[in-house]
N, C-alpha and C positions, 0 to 999 in steps of 0.2 A: 233661280236666276232672276225671275221677274221681281221677286221680293227685294233682292239686292239692289237692282236698278231703281225700284220705287223708293227704297230707303235713301239711296244716294241723291236722287232728285228732290226728295222731300227735305233732306238735310241742306242741300244747296239753296233751296227756296227759303227755308227758315233762316239760314245764315244771311242771305241778302236782305230779308225782311227785318231781321233783328240787328243788323250791323250798326245802326245808330245807337242802339242800347249798349253795344259793346264799346263804342267810343265814350259814351257817358260813364260807364262803369270804370273804364280805364282812367278817365279823368279824375273821378272821385277817389280811386285807389292811389293815384299818384299826385294828388293835388298839391301837397307840400313841395315836392320836387319841381312840379310845373311852375308854381308861383315863385320859387327861388331861382330857377335856371332858364325857363322858357318863356316866361311872361314878358310881354312887350313893355309893361310899366314897372319892371323889377328894379329899375334904377331910381325911381321916384322916392322921395323921402317917406311918403306914406302911400304905398300902393293900395288902391281901392278895389281893384278887380279880383285879386287873389287867383289869377289864372283863368278867369272866365273869358278873357280876350283870346287866349289860346284855344279854349273849347269852341268858341264861336268860329274861329278860323278853321278848325278841324271839321266841324259840322258843315260849314259852307263848302269846303273842298269835297267832302263826301257827297253832298247834294249835287255839286257840279259833275262829279264822276258818274253818278247815277243818271243825270240828265244826258251826258255824253253817251253812255251806254244805251239809253233809250233811243237816242237819235240814230245810233248805228243800227239798232234792230229795225227801226222803221225804214231806213234806206235800203236794206238788203232783203226785203221780203218777197218781191216779185221775181220769180225765176223764169217762168214761161207762161204763155197764155194758150188757151185752146180755142180754136176758131171753129164755128159751126159751118157745115157745108149745105 
């Protein structure tokens, strides 16, 4: 039972730590599709970014979500205090 919980917690930690790499890998695997359909500059005569604008947007959203999660964790840490007599 303890090993199962430990593996689940370790997996969750690794997923959170490596989520930026998952975004990069997905971008490189789907770069042609992104540059043709999702890129902001796709209607330019000669698009120069080739989807990197989309990647920057996704990474900034991911960073903002992590910042919001960190703020939530900091706000809810104090549950009670112990007073000395």
